[in-house]
N, C-alpha and C positions, 0 to 999 in steps of 0.2 A: 318545749325545752330551749333552755336558757343559750344561745347561741353562741357563746359567750365562750358559757361553758363549752359547750362540745370541741368549739377552736380550740380552748387550752390543752384539751386532754387527748387530742389530735394533734398536733404538737410534741405530744410527751410517749406518743406510739415507737417510734424507734430507742428513746432510751430505757421505757418499760421492756421493750424483745429481748433487750440489753441484758434486763437485770433478770427476767425469767428464764434465759441462756444460759445464765452463769451460776441459775440455784438447780442446773439441772435437761434442763428443756431442752429439747430437741432445734433448730432454729422452724421448721416447719407449724411443730403442736405450739412454738412461742408465738409465733405468727399467728393460729390461730383461733388461739387464748386469748389475745388481747381484742382481733378484731369482735368478738364474742363480749368482750368486754364494753367497746366503744355501741355495738349493741344494744347494749341490755341499759347502758346509757342514755340512748337515743327513744328507748323506751318508757322513759320513766315517767310517771305520772308530773302533771304543773307541776303540783301541789311539794312531791320529793327534787324538785330539780338539781335543786342545789343540796338536798343531804347525800349523810356516808349511807353507804349500809351496811346489814346488821355484818356485827367482826370488825367493823371499820372504824376509828373513832365517830363519833356518832350516829343517830340512825335518821332515818326515812317517817321511824315511824314519833321519833320527835323531834324532826324538820331540823337537828341539827346546822349549818352552815355545810360545808365542805372545805373541811380545814386545810387539806392536804389533799391537793386533786391528783399527783403523783403515787399517794399513797394509797389513795383508792383508786386508782387502777391496778398497780399491780396486786391488791388484795384480791380484786376480781377475778383479773388476769389468774394471778394464780390460783383462783376454785378454779374457774375452768380450764384449767390445763390437768389441773388435778383428777372434778368431774370424765373428763376426756381419758385419763388414763386410766381408769375406773372400766369407761363402756369398755370401752380395749381390751378389758380382759385382758389387765395389766396384775395379778392378783398376786405375786409374788413382791410386786415391788410397795405395794397397795402402803402397807404399813409403813413401810424407810417413810415412804414420801408425804406420808401424815406426819412423820414425825417431825421429818425436816421443815415443815411450815413456819416461819419465822410469824413467832407472835406479833400482832400492829404495831406499830413505830414508826419512824425517821427512815428510808428507803434509801440503800449506798448511794452513794454521791459520783458514781462512777457512772459517764456517760458513755452509751458508746454507739451514741448519734453517728459518726465518722467512719465504724467497720459496719452499721448496719449499712449506710450510702457504699462501702466499696463492696459488701458479699450481693446486693443486689446488684447494682455493674458489675459483676464480678465479665470478665473476658471468653467464657464460656457459655453466656446466654446471647440467647440471639436481640437485638435493638428493640425490639416489639417485648419480649419477655423479661428486658430490664425495663423498661418504661412501666409495665405491669407490674412487673413485683415490687419498684419503688414509689412510685402511688398507692400501693393497698401493703406495702410493714414500713415506707418510712412516711410517707402521706397518710395514709390511717382513712383511706377511701374503703366505699363496699366494691366489693366485687360487683354490682347490679351497675354501681355509676361509676365506675371505671368503665364497663362496656356499654354503656348510654354516650359514654364521651367519646369511643372509639367503633361504635356504633353499627358495632357487633354484637349476637346472640348472650345474654350471661352468662350460656351454658358454656359456649364459646373460651372468653374470657376466664371462666374458672379452668377449663382443661389448660390454660395458657399461662396460666399461675402458678398451677396447682404441678407441672411440668417444671416451671419454674424453679420452684423450689424443689421438687428430686435434686433435679440438677446443681444447686449448692447448697446439698444437704450434709457433706462432706465437708465443706469448704471449711477450714480451722475457724472459728468470730475474730480468731485476735491477729489474722493473716494481713499482712501490707496491700492495703488498695493502691486504683492509681484514681488520679486526681481527676485525669485528662480523661479516662475513660465517664466515670459518676458527670462532669461536665457534659457528654455528649447527650445524657442520658437527658440529662433538668433539658436544656437543648431540644432536643425532638418535644417534649413534652412542650416546651412552650411556644412550641411551632404549629400544634395542632389548636389552639385557640381556645376557641369557646364550644363546643358543644354537651348538648345534654343538660342536664340541672350543675353541673362541675363547671368554672372558667377555668381550663386547663392553665391559660397565661399567666393566673395570679396564683394557681396552685404552683405554679411549677418556681413562678417567684418568689411563692414564701420559702417552701423547703431549701431554693438556692440564699435566703435571708440564713436559715437554719444552719447550712452548710459552711455557708461564711463562720458564723457563731462559733463553728467547730474545728475547722482549720484559718490556720492565715494563710493564705494567697493569694499569691496577685490578680493568676487567671480566672479565681474562682470568685473576688470582685468584679474581674473587666466580664464576666458574668452579667452577673447581677446590674453593673452598668448598663450594660446590652438588652439586659430585656427591661430595664425602666424605662430608657429611653424609647425606646419599640411601641411597651408597652401604654405609653404617655400620648401616642398619637393616632390610638384607639378609637376612639370619640370620631375624631373628621377622615375614615377610611373608606367609609362605603356611605352610597349615599340614601336617604331618606326612601329611596326602591329598591336598595340592598345590590346599586351597582360599587363597581371599584370608585375607589378615585384617585387617582395617582398621587404621590408626595408632592409635585408641584401644581398640582391643584387645588390639594388642601385647605380648611379656614385655622388659620397657624391662630387664633384665636378658641379655638376648642382644643388646645394640645394643654397640656397639664402640668402647667409650669412650673409644680414642685418637681412632681416626678423627675423628670432634666433636669432639677438643679439637684436631687440626691444623686442621680446619675453618676452628672458630670463633676461631680467632688468624689465622691467614687470612686470616680476611673482617674483623674488627678492624684490622687491617693495613690493611686497602685502606678500607676505610670510614674509615678517619680520614685520605685524599687527600684525603678531599671530590671525588671526581668521581663520584656514584654511576649506577651504572647498573645494567637492569634485569638481571644474572647478582647481584649485589649484591645487590641489592632480594631477590631468590627468597633465596638464603641464610639473609639475615637471617632471613626468614620460618620456612623449613629449623632454623636453627639455636633458634629459640620454643618450638619442637613438644619439638626437640633437647634441650634444659634442660632442659625440665617435668622433675621428676619422676614424679607421671601424668599422666595426662591432663587431670584434673579441676584440676591446680594450672599448667594448660598457660595465659600471657598473652594471652589471646584480644584484651583492648581494644588493647595494641600491634601485633598482627597485622593486625586492619585498619589498622591507621597504615601498618603496612609496607605493604598490598594497595593503599591508598590511593597512596602513593606507586608502586608499579609499574604501577598503574591512567596514573598524571600521565604513567608514562616510553615505556607501551608499545599506551594506551588502546585493548588489545586483551579484544573482550568474553567470552571464557573466564578473564580473568584477574576482572571483577567479577562474573563467575557464583563464583570461590573468593570472592570475599570475603563473596559471600553468607553461604557458609555460614560465615563469619565472623563475620560480622555475626550471622549464629542467636547462633554462641554467647559473645558479649557481650554483646549486648539484650535475648537471647530469638527464640523459635522468626518469635514476627509482625512483628519485626522486620526475619529472614533474606529470611521471604515476603514482605516490604516491596521489599525490594534488588533480589529475584525478579522481581518483578513487573514491573519498568525492562527488562527484557533478553528478548531475542527468543527462544520457548521452544522451538527448531529448533538451539539450540546442542546439544552433545555434552555426554551428561552433564546435563542440564537438566533430565530426567526424575527421574533420579535422586539430585539435591538440593535438587529441590521435592517427592518422597519419604521423604528424611531430616528435612525440616524441618516438616510434615505429621505426621510419627509424633511428632515433638518438641513439637507443641502440640496430640497427644493426638487427632490422626484421626485411627487405625489402620484405617480403609473406604476411604479415600482414599488413602494412603499403601501399602498393598498394590498400587492400583490401579495408581499408577505405576511402584513397582519392576517390578512385572510390563512395565509400556512397556518403562521404563529396558531392562527383561535384553533385550526384541526388537530394542534398536538397540546394545547393547552392543559395541566392536569385536572382542573378542577370548573364548572361550572359559569362564578365569578370572572373568572378569566378568562373563558370562549368569549360568554358576551361583549367583556369589552375590548377584549379586540377585532370580534366581529363590529360593533360600532367604528373600530375606528376604521374599518379599509370598508364601511356604508359613508361616513364621511366624505369618505377623500373622494371615493368611487362617486357621492354627486357631488360634489365641486369642480371635477373636470368638470363632470356633465352639464355642469352648470354654467361654465367658463367654458365649454363649446370644444372639451380637449386637453392636455397636457401634452409632457412628457411618454417619453414611451419607456427614456430609456435605454 
C-alpha cells in the first residue's frame, strides 16, 4: 500500500468526519465509518493502491489514479455508515438515507477539523480518554495502534474510546471549544514519545501542524515550536545501551538543525504578536538551550528570566523546581539550593535536583545519598538507572579518594 496515500487519507480524517456529521450521522457512527474506510484503504491490493472504489470517479478494475482522495474517503465512509445503519435494523430510515446519498462529485469545502479537535478534547473527558479519542478521530490511528502505543490491551483501549464517544455524543458539533485544552491533550501525546509501531511524538507534531493550519493562535505556534525543538534533540538523548544522556552531555552535532531553525522561526513570529502564553515561554527556554553551541555557552541568565515569566503564567511548582536548576547555573549552586529550599520536597524529581546542586556545591556525600533517594522515586526504568549510576559514581569516587565531606 502506498504509504504517502495512507498518510494523506489519515490527514483528511477530521474533515471527513465533519462532512458525515453534517449529512446526518452522529459523531460516534461517523468516526466508526471513517475508520472502516481507512481500513479498507490499507487492505487494498498493491495494484489497486492508488485507484478509486466502484461508484467513485474511476475504479480499481480500470486502474485509474485516485484524483480526489477526500472525495474517495467521503464516498467510502458514507457507504460504511449506511451499511452499519442497515445492519442495526434502522429500517424505517433506510430509504430516506439512500435518497439522501449525494451523487459523486466535489465534496463540501467546509472544514470541520478545528471543531473535531475541540470535541475530542472536551472538558467532560478525562485526559487519557481525550488523548485516545484525538488519536483515533483526528489522527486516524486504529484502536490497535493506539493500544500498542500506550502498552494496554486492545480491548481496554476500545472500551476507553467507546466511553469517550458516548460522553461527547450529546455535544453540539459547532459548539465553541477551548484551544488551551486541545493543546494540553496534544502535549500529552507528544510526551509519550515512541512505543509500538507509532511514533507518538511525530504524530503529535503532525496534529499540531494541522491545528496551526486551522486556527491562528500564538499558543498553537508556541506548542509547535516547542515540539520541533525538543524533537530535534531526540537522536542524542539516549546512549547505545539505552541509557539517558543529559542535555549537557549530548552530542550536539546529532541535533536536527533544520527542525531547530524552523521551531525558532515559528516561535519568533508568535512572540512578535505580544500575546505570551506558557507554551511560547517553554519554547523560548528550549530555543536558548538549542541555540548554544556548547553547554558552557548556554545563556542561563536569560533562561532564568523566561522561567520567571513561565512561573507568573502558570504558578506551577514544577516550573519553580526547574527554575532552581537554572538559578544554580546562572548564580551558583548555593543560590540554586536557596531557591530549592522554598519548594515542597515531595515534588517529583526534587531529590534529583537537590543531588545535582549539592554535587555542584562540592558535597558528594549528600549528593550520592540524594541521587539514590531520587532513583527510588524515578517514574521510569531509564531515569532510575541513570540516577543509580550517578550515586554509584560519587560513592566510588569517595572511596577511591579515601572519603569526602559528609555534609
